[in-house]
C-alpha positions, -999 to +999 in steps of 0.1 A: +019+093-100+039+061-105+069+074-123+091+053-099+081+022-080+104+009-052+104-029-050+125-044-021+137-079-029+151-103-002+167-127-027+138-152-026+116-164-055+086-153-035+096-117-035+106-119-071+071-130-080+059-094-073+077-083-105+056-107-126+024-094-109+034-058-116+038-065-154+000-066-157-002-029-147+009-018-182+027+013-169+058+031-181+071+033-145+108+029-136+113+001-112+138+007-084+150-028-072+163-026-037+182-049-013+195-042+021+225-062+035+219-064+073+247-048+093+260-058+127+253-041+160+282-030+182+280-064+200+282-083+168+245-092+164+231-090+129+201-068+122+180-092+103+189-124+083+214-119+055+208-136+022+240-123+006+274-122+022+284-089+007+269-058-010+287-069-042+268-102-043+235-084-037+244-059-065+251-088-089+217-104-079+197-072-086+216-066-118+206-100-130+170-094-122+170-060-139+183-075-171+152-097-174+126-069-170+108-052-199+105-020-179+133+005-173+149-002-139+177+006-116+192-012-086+200+001-051+219-018-024+223-005+011+236-018+044+220-014+078+185-020+093+163-032+064+131-015+075+148+019+079+168+016+047+137+008+026+120+039+039+151+060+032+155+045-003+119+054-011+126+090-001+159+092-020+144+076-052+113+099-049+092+067-054+055+072-058+048+037-044+066+010-024+056-026-031+062-051-003+059-089-005+042-106+024+045-143+025+015-165+034-007-192+020-038-180+001-070-183+022-051-179+055-042-147+075-008-132+066+018-119+090+036-087+079+069-095+097+091-070+115+107-053+085+074-049+065+057-037+097+083-009+100+079+001+064+041-001+063+039+020+095+065+047+089+069+052+052+055+085+040+048+070+005+019+048-003+027+012+004+012-018-015+013-051+004+011-081-019+007-117-006+035-138-020+042-159-039+021-136-061+001-154-088+007-142-123-020-116-130-047-129-155-057-093-162-049-057-155-060-040-123-097-033-128-112-024-094-100-007-062-121-012-031-119+017-006-136+007+027-148+035+049-161+032+085-190+050+100-169+081+109-156+085+073-171+106+045-148+096+016-125+125+016-096+110+036-071+114+007-087+115-027-054+124-044-040+089-037-070+070-050-076+094-079-040+091-090-038+053-087-072+048-105-062+072-133-028+055-139-043+020-138-075+028-156-093+012-127-127+018-111-129+030-075-156+015-053-163+033-020-176+009+006-191+028+034-198+006+064-221+023+090-228+010+125-258-011+131-272+017+153-277+040+123-313+028+115-328+061+104-318+085+077-317+113+103-297+093+128-263+109+135-232+089+126-202+087+149-188+117+129-219+138+138-234+139+104-266+121+094-267+090+073-282+110+045-254+137+047-228+110+045-245+094+015-248+128-003-211+136+004-200+102-011-222+108-041-205+141-047-171+124-044-181+098-069-193+125-093-160+143-090-142+111-101-166+106-130-160+142-142-122+134-143-130+103-165-124+078-136-151+051-131-164+052-095-194+042-074-204+039-038-219+011-018-234+018+017-240-010+041-240-017+079-221-041+101-185-050+107-159-031+086-137-062+084-165-086+076-180-063+050-146-056+034-138-093+032-172-101+017-171-074-009-135-079-020-146-113-031-181-106-044-169-076-064-137-094-076-116-064-067-078-063-073-067-039-046-081-029-012-072+007-002-069+015+035-059+046+054-031+039+079-047+058+106-082+048+118-105+063+144-105+050+180-125+017+181-121+010+143-104-020+130-066-014+128-051-016+093-028-044+105-058-066+110-072-058+076-039-065+059-037-098+076-071-110+065-077-094+031-070-118+002-062-091-023-033-067-024-037-039+002-027-003-005-019+017+027-021+055+024-021+085+047-052+105+054-049+141+045-043+153+080-015+127+084+005+134+053+022+166+064+028+152+099+045+120+086+066+136+059+100+142+074+113+177+078+140+190+056+167+184+082+153+149+088+154+140+051+189+154+049+199+131+078+182+101+062+194+107+027+229+118+036+261+099+030+255+066+014+275+036+023 
C-alpha cells in the first residue's frame, strides 16, 4: 500500500523531523521529497511564503536531505500554489500516502494552516497529519485507533485501515461512540440499526481482520466522540488516530479532531467518497500536464 510516500518539506527543521519519525515504520517505501516554490500572482503578490529564492536552491536542499536517508528517495520541486501542487504531486507520483507536518506545542490544539488545510481537504490519497517537531519514535507503530460515531458501522473504508495495519503490523481498535440516548439494546441508533446490530457488525469486521492475520478489536462506549477519542488515544497508548474526512451532519468535523488529537491523524475517504473525489481522466491530465 505504501510503495511511495510523499513528504512535503518547507525547508524547516520541524518539517524535516517527520523523516526521523517515519524511520520507525520499518518499510521499504520510496520517499518522494517535495517542495513548492511559491509563484507570483499577476499583480506581483506571492502565493505563500518562499523559503528558497529559486527552484535550483530548493532542489539542492532536497538533494542534500535525500543523501542522508536510509530509504530510497527522489526529489520533486514545483512552482505555484503549494496546496494545489502538493495534491498534484501526490497524483503524479502515485503516492499511497501524503505525510504533512503540522506545527504546534504538544498538549495544545494545533492549527493546520492554509496549505495543509487545502491538502487535507482535497487530496484523494490518504493524508497523515503529524504534529511537529515530531519526537523520535521510541518504537514502531503498534496501534491504530479508528473512532466511529453513532451513525457508523465500521465499514466506511476497510481497505485503507486494512492496508495500513498490514504494512505496519499494527493492531486496529474500532472505538464506536454511541449517543447517550441509546440506553437499550433494541434502541435504534441514528443510522436506524439497533445497538445490538451495530455491535454484531463490528464484531464481524474485527473477525475479517483477524482472518487476514491483522490484530483487531472493538470498544463500544457512549458520550462525546471527541472526548472519548482523546481519552482512548491516551489510555490505549495508540500511535495513529484514523478518521474519515466526511462526517454525518451534527458529528464532530475532522478539523476539530485533528486540532485536538495528540497522536498523528490519518484522514481517509469513506467508500462512497472515494470515486467522487478521485479526479476524472481529463482532470488528472490537466493537473499532471506540462511541468514547470
